[in-house]
Wavefront OBJ file of the C-alpha trace (Angstrom):
o trace
v -16.361 5.788 12.691
v -12.556 4.561 12.311
v -13.602 1.568 10.344
v -14.864 3.567 7.525
v -12.657 3.041 4.409
v -13.037 6.823 3.813
v -11.696 9.082 6.324
v -9.795 12.404 4.851
v -6.754 13.517 6.287
v -6.808 16.412 8.129
v -4.443 18.679 5.866
v -7.437 18.071 3.114
v -10.044 18.836 5.655
v -8.240 22.069 6.314
v -7.825 22.930 2.907
v -11.733 22.662 1.985
v -12.590 24.702 5.159
v -10.087 27.270 4.015
v -11.976 27.328 0.729
v -15.690 27.202 1.743
v -14.444 30.353 4.273
v -12.182 31.926 1.841
v -9.695 32.237 4.522
v -6.988 29.918 4.785
v -6.367 31.212 8.542
v -9.242 29.494 10.060
v -8.360 26.835 12.616
v -9.989 23.375 12.026
v -12.168 22.462 15.313
v -12.150 18.632 15.806
v -15.858 18.975 15.313
v -15.274 20.490 11.989
v -12.968 17.821 11.458
v -15.327 14.882 12.231
v -17.921 17.020 10.278
v -15.745 16.776 6.919
v -15.072 13.279 7.555
v -18.669 12.189 7.746
v -19.679 13.962 4.792
v -17.219 12.175 2.619
v -18.011 9.120 4.410
v -21.833 9.756 3.186
v -20.672 10.663 -0.286
v -18.873 7.342 -0.397
v -21.513 5.402 0.817
v -23.921 6.743 -1.779
v -21.946 5.708 -4.644
v -24.008 2.594 -4.980
v -23.313 -0.298 -7.277
v -20.015 0.115 -8.874
v -18.694 -1.435 -11.841
v -15.142 -2.013 -11.364
v -14.101 -1.900 -15.133
v -15.449 1.842 -15.009
v -13.923 2.793 -11.541
v -10.804 1.855 -12.792
v -10.999 3.795 -16.215
v -12.203 6.613 -14.244
v -9.290 6.257 -12.013
v -6.658 5.959 -15.025
v -8.454 8.892 -16.607
v -8.070 10.950 -13.413
v -4.185 9.943 -12.840
v -3.514 10.800 -16.349
v -5.102 14.159 -16.441
v -3.056 14.590 -13.460
v 0.248 13.917 -15.075
v -0.520 15.708 -17.882
v -0.161 18.902 -15.797
v 2.770 17.677 -13.900
v 4.106 17.177 -17.484
v 3.180 20.408 -18.784
v 4.997 22.171 -16.086
v 7.804 20.368 -17.291
v 8.222 17.342 -15.281
v 7.726 14.305 -17.807
v 10.277 12.430 -15.796
v 8.271 13.091 -12.876
v 5.276 12.082 -14.476
v 6.529 9.032 -15.643
v 7.769 7.853 -11.977
v 4.379 9.072 -10.604
v 2.732 6.717 -13.344
v 4.903 4.090 -12.736
v 4.153 3.787 -9.027
v 0.650 4.347 -9.168
v -0.127 1.556 -11.794
v 2.888 -0.941 -11.539
v 3.455 -3.597 -14.074
v 1.953 -6.983 -12.837
v 5.064 -9.091 -11.680
v 5.995 -11.853 -14.450
v 4.757 -15.287 -13.962
v 7.503 -16.413 -16.415
v 9.346 -19.094 -14.026
v 12.735 -18.407 -15.736
v 12.281 -14.650 -15.321
v 11.357 -14.728 -11.487
v 14.208 -17.330 -11.109
v 16.465 -14.585 -12.305
v 14.792 -11.793 -10.566
v 15.100 -13.652 -7.351
v 18.645 -14.478 -7.893
v 19.688 -10.927 -8.348
v 17.672 -9.597 -5.242
v 19.364 -12.126 -3.170
v 22.781 -11.065 -4.781
v 21.751 -7.401 -3.951
v 20.427 -8.364 -0.326
v 23.482 -10.464 0.523
v 26.538 -8.293 -0.949
v 25.019 -5.037 -1.285
v 23.754 -2.559 1.719
v 20.081 -2.344 0.625
v 17.998 0.070 2.634
v 14.455 -0.653 4.226
v 12.608 -0.372 1.123
v 14.876 -2.501 -0.876
v 14.917 -5.275 1.768
v 11.190 -5.465 1.036
v 11.661 -5.419 -2.233
v 13.916 -8.350 -2.000
v 11.632 -10.176 0.035
v 8.515 -9.828 -2.332
v 10.917 -10.867 -5.343
v 12.088 -14.202 -3.813
v 8.510 -14.836 -2.439
v 7.108 -14.317 -5.786
v 9.480 -17.189 -7.037
v 9.198 -19.363 -4.672
v 5.297 -19.068 -5.015
v 5.999 -19.842 -8.556
v 7.354 -23.267 -7.916
v 5.357 -26.150 -8.257
v 4.266 -28.539 -5.244
v 5.848 -31.636 -6.433
l 1 2 3 4 5 6 7 8 9 10 11 12 13 14 15 16 17 18 19 20 21 22 23 24 25 26 27 28 29 30 31 32 33 34 35 36 37 38 39 40 41 42 43 44 45 46 47 48 49 50 51 52 53 54 55 56 57 58 59 60 61 62 63 64 65 66 67 68 69 70 71 72 73 74 75 76 77 78 79 80 81 82 83 84 85 86 87 88 89 90 91 92 93 94 95 96 97 98 99 100 101 102 103 104 105 106 107 108 109 110 111 112 113 114 115 116 117 118 119 120 121 122 123 124 125 126 127 128 129 130 131 132 133 134 135 136
């Protein structure tokens, strides 16, 4: 069961159980957690043939609906950050842009004090630039 692509987190399972029983204090028994996971997996398996374009459109609609709520509550900046994180723009394939990004990233890495995430971003930026080089 652990190799299934769908396994709800225990917090979500607890929320579902609390909603069903109308009591947020109901303890989540391991068998109940397994039942919730199996139900979610069954639903996933029943989806049939998936049209990827329709699926992406549905995901985008769901994200925009959530962001509209966040924005409505006064969090436009947060909504913009979440959108950027969940639907990042594809990296540029322009070699000059990649070259500049790689040089800037390397400068920041060598002369700055990057945290772990910055190191990963720097690595990915430099790797993309190197991959864009021709094999000649």
